N, C-alpha and C positions, 0 to 999 in steps of 0.2 A: 580379907579373909585368903588363907593360903591356897595354891592351887594344889589339887589332889594329884599323886604321884601316876595316876592312870591317863591323866590328860597330858598329852605330849604335843609336839609339832605334827604329829601325824594326825590328830583330832583335836582341833580348837573349838568344837562346837559347844556352845553354851552361853552363858550372860556373864559379862565381865563390866565391871564399874571402874574408872579410872580414878586412883588413889592420887590426888591432887598434892597431899602432903609428902608422899615418897616421890613423886614425879618431878621433873624439872620444869620450871616455867617456860611456856613457849609463846608468849606474847609478843616477843620481839620477831620470832619467826612468822607469825601470823601478820605482823604488821610489813614485814619484808614481802609477803606475799600479798599484799595490796589490801588486806582486811582492814576495815575501818575502825576507829577508835570505839563506837556505841557498841558495835558487833563484839569486838575484842572484850569489851567490858562484860558483856553478858555471858560470853563463852567462859570468862574467868569465874561467874558466879554459878554457872549451871554445873549440874551433876551430868557427866557423861557415861553412857551406858552402851554396850556393845553386845549386839544380840547375833551371835555367829553361828553359821551353818556350814561345816567343813565336809566335803564328800567328792566322790569320784563319779564323772558321767559314764554313759555307757560306753565310751572309747577309751576308759580307763585315765581320762585327763582330770587332773586334780582341781578343785575349785574351792574358794572362800568366800562366801557370800555374808556381808556384814550390813547390818542395819544398826547405824549410829543415831542414837537419839540424845537430845539434850533437854533438859527441864529449863523452865522460864519462858517458855514460847519460843525458844531459839531453834529454827529449822534443822532437822537433822539431815543426814546423808546416808547414800546407799553405795556400797563398794562391792562390786561383782569381780574378785580377783581370781583370773584363770592361771594356774601355774605353768604356763608353757613358754614364758619369756617374749611374748608376741606383743608388740606395741599396740595399745588401743587408745583411741581418743574418747574423751569423756568430758561432758559439759557440767561442771560443779557450780552450784549455786553460791558456793562461797569463795571458790579460788578462779571461777572461769573455766576457760579452755584447757583442758589438761592431757597429756599423753602419758600413760603409764604401762608398766609391765611388772609382772611377778613370775617368781620360780621358787622351786626348793634348792638350796644351796648347801654344800658342805664349807664348813667354816673355814677350812684351811685354803680354800680357794678364794677368800676374799683378802684384798690388799690393806684395807682400811683396818687399822689397829682397834678402832673405837667399835667399829662393826662386828669385828671379829671375837673380841675377848669378854671373858665374864660368865660365859653361858654353862649351864649344867651339863652333865655327862651325856643325858638322854638327848639334849639338843646337839651336841657333839655328834651322837650315834645317828641321829635319824635325819640331821640336817634341819637348818634354820628357814624360815620363810624370808625371802628377799623381795620386798615392794619398792620399786622404783618409780618416781613420778616428776615431771618437769611440766612447767608451764609451756602452752601452745602459744608462745609469744606472738606470731602473725595473727592470732584471732583475739588474745586477751590483752595484748600490750604490756605484760608483765613477763618477768624473766627470773626463774627460780630453778633449783634442782633439789628434791628431796629424796633421799635413799634411807630405807628402814630394813633393819633386820629384826624378826620376831622370834622369840623363844622362851626359855625359862631359865631362870638364875635365882640365886639365893638373895634377898633382899633382907638385912638383919639376919634372922636365922629361919626366914620362911621362903618356901618355895613361891615364886611368882611368876605370871605372865608378864613379860616385858617386851618394850620395843626400844631399839637404838634407833636414833635419829640423827642423820649427817645431813646438814642444809646448807646449800650455798645461795646467797642472796644475789639480787641484781648488780651490785658493786662489789662481787667476790666476797661479801660478809660470809664468814664460817662458822656455824652455830652447830654444836653438838648437844642432845638432849636425850635423856632417858625417861621413858613413860612407863609407870608400874600400874598394874590393873589388880583389882581385886577379883576373887572368883565369888560368882553368885550361886549359879545352878548349873546343870548339864540340861540339854534337850531331852527329857526323860522318857517320853513315849511318841508313838506315831502320831497322835492327835496334836501335840505340840510341835512336833517337827511340820506337820501340815499346816498349821496356823502360821509357823514361821515363814513357809514357802509362799502362802497366800499372801502375807503381807508384803514379802519381797516382791512378787508379781504386781500387785497393787501400786508399789512405789514405781516401779518401772513404767507402768501405764501412765502415772501422774506426771512423770518426766517429761 
């Protein structure tokens, strides 16, 4: 389902499902990140749903909290993106020790053409979300870098939430992929927002 025009990179809150037909295959990226065949096969069969809460805290710092859930018994992940470009360590059950940072960025500040091109005017106007992650090699024994730009673009004739992924593997393998998402619904009311935040807190406590 196409994304409504009132959802921009200023507000990504809502429920999104990866459209695997429109998205590029990421199996080789996962392999290079050290994910085993059985888990990659399960991920390939699973439906990937993002529950997103986008907000500013009391200090005006922008946050994007994402509860990523997969069907088929595959463990999900939780991402707490703080858009201040500060490196933060994270222990991910799938990728191991990771260092990540995020920010809002103007597209003309990006040197990478694949990350910079193809976006709709509202993404150019408001800026895109730049999410950078790399393996913490000293802890995980893995070596890779993944940089993403999130925004909105036309896929076919429909407005879609899209992520451009630029990946560098342990032997300098370079892969670029586009991930396309279907819009499901907004977080419509205060009760739903509270339930979302409660689930986020529970996931943190379980980590």
